N, C-alpha and C positions, 0 to 999 in steps of 0.2 A: 617749836622751840619750848613752849611751857605746856605741860599737861596736868590739870588737876582730875583726880580719879576718885570717885565715889566720896566725896569728902562729907563728913558729919561733925557738927560742933553743938554740944549741949552746955547749957549753964543751968544746973539743977534739972529741973523736969522740962525746961524749955528748950526745944530744938531750934537753934538760930540758923544753922546751915544743915540742909536736909537732902543728903544723897546728891550733891552737885558734881557734874562732871563737865569739863570743858577743855578745849585746846586753843592754842594762840600760836600764830606762825611768826617767824622772824620778820620784822618790818611792819607788822600789822599794828593797827590802832584799833582796840575794841573797847566799847563802853559798857558799863553795868549800870542799868537803871531800875527803878521800882520805888515804891513808897517807903518813908522812914520805917525802920524796923523790919525791912524785908530780909536783912542779912548781908547787905551789899559789902559794908566796911569790914564785917567779920571775915567774909569770904576773901576780901583783899588782903587782910591781915595774915590770913593762914596762908595764902599763896606767896606772900612776901616773907614768910618765916617769922613774923611778929607774934603770932599765936599758933598753938598746936591744935590739930583736929583730934577729935575722939576716934575717928576712923578715917581711912582713905590716905592718899599720898599725893605729893606734888613733885613733878619732875621738871627740872630746868635743864635744857640740853641732856636729857636722859640721865641726870643726877637726881637721886632722891635724897635731897639736901637736908629734909627735916630729920633724917635718920643719922645725920653726922654727929659726932661728939660736939658739945656746945661751942667750944673755941673754933673748931673746924667750921661748924654751921655760921657762926658770926663772921668769920674770914670769907666764907663763900658768899654770904649775904652782902657784905661790904663790896666785894668785887663785882658781883653779878646783878644786884637788885638795887635800883634807886627809888627813892620815895619822895613824894611831894604831896603835902597835905593842905587842908584849907587854911591852916595857921602856919605860917612859914617856918616856925621854930628856928629863927636865926639867933645867934648869941649876940646880945645887944652891945657887948663890950668889944666885939670883933668887927673889923672892917669887912666890906663885901668879900674881898680876895681872901681874907682869913677864913671867913665862914666856909668858902667853896674849897678851901685847902684842907679842911678837917678830914674828910674821907681818905685823901691822899696821904695825909700824915699817919692815919691809922694803918694804912697799907704799907707804910715804911718808907715813903719816898722822902728825899732830903727837903729842907725848906725852899732851896732854890728850884729844884725840879717842879715841886708842887706849885710853887708861885707861877712859873712859866705856864704849866697846864691850866691852872685856875683862871689866870688872866686871859688866855685863849678862849676858854669856855665862856667867860663873862662878856668877851667882845662878840662871840657868837650869839648871845642872847640880847645883845644891843646895850650892854653896860660897860663898854671899854673905857669910858670916860669917868666912871664911879667906882674904880677899884678900891679906894681908900675911904669910901664913904661908909660910915656906920649905918645900921638899919634905921635909927632915928632920922637919918639925914635922907632917907629914900622914901619915895611914895608907895603906897600899898602894892601897886603893880610892878614897881622895881624890886621891892622886897621878894615878891613871888618869883620874878626872874633870877634873882640870886639863889632862891631855893631849887629852882629848876636846874641852874648851872651846877649846883652842888650835887643834885642827883645824877647828873650826866657826866660829871668829870672823871669817874672811874670807868667810863665807857661800859655800863652795865648791859647785860643781856636784855633787862627789861626794866622799865620805869613804871611804877605803880603810883597812881595819883588818886587822892580822895577829895573830891570837891575842890579842884584846884583853883576855880574861879569863884567859889562860893562867897568870898568876902569882898569881891572886887566889883566896881560899877560895870555897866554893860560895855562901855568902850574898851576898858582895861581887860575885861573878860574876853572880849572878841580878839583883842590883841594876843592873849595868852593862847587861846584856841588855835589861831593861825601859827603861833609859834611851834606848837606841837607838831602841826603839818610839816613846817619848814625843817625841823629837826628830824622828822622821819625821813624826809627827802634827802637831807644831807648825810645822815649817819645810817640809814635804814634802821632807825631806832624803833624798838617795839614799846608800845605803851598800853597799859590797861587802866581805864579812867572810870571811876565811881562818880557819877553826877546826877544831880537833878535838873540840869540845864539842857532842854530839849534841843537847843541849837547845837551845842557841843556834841550831844549823842549823835545827831544827825550827820555831823562832819566826820565821824569814825567809820571805819570799814564794816564793822559788824556791831550790833547791840544785843546784848543779853538783857532780858528783863526777869528780875526777880520778885517773888511774892512769897511770903511765909517760909523763907529759907530755901525755896526751890528756884531753879531756872524754869520758868513757864514759857518763855518765847526766846527765839533767837533769829535775827533778821540781818540780811545784808543791806547796806545803806547805798 
């Protein structure tokens, strides 16, 4: 479903991603691990279209979307790629349901249609009773569940997550990890997860280990 082919990324003389190729199948959960500075987040950002490689390409469902004109690329990304970061990036003045509606509004859905789909997704992640709560009225784990609902609401081909449980205590982190597995089972959802959490990495189908910009190991879990 996703193919990264001979990706290179340099910042000045520093090569941050050095000839990385990998493939991810539909419904697969893969993790990318390695020390800080190994290039994990940069690789994720390139595969998600948030950054451009100096060389190489990324295919999602056989579309080389990084070559699309900027407006078409943004539209493709909004429809096909969900993002969850360590910091949830929720808009503080918006309720949970409004935060989840945002990618649907961008997609052109009416407020009514978007609200129905957002409410459904919030119920699926366990927040059906918190639709109108602002982020400040939610716990850290609940805020991350809103971010996950927002990433999933457009039914993307792949959800890319960068340290999704990095800011959570162990109980909330474990709960989020199991939520990814439930969402995969329910939707056949594909996830690519950058993490320092060994427990989370072991729960995924495959783990890629990066070091000095290269994938140095790949193993099935």
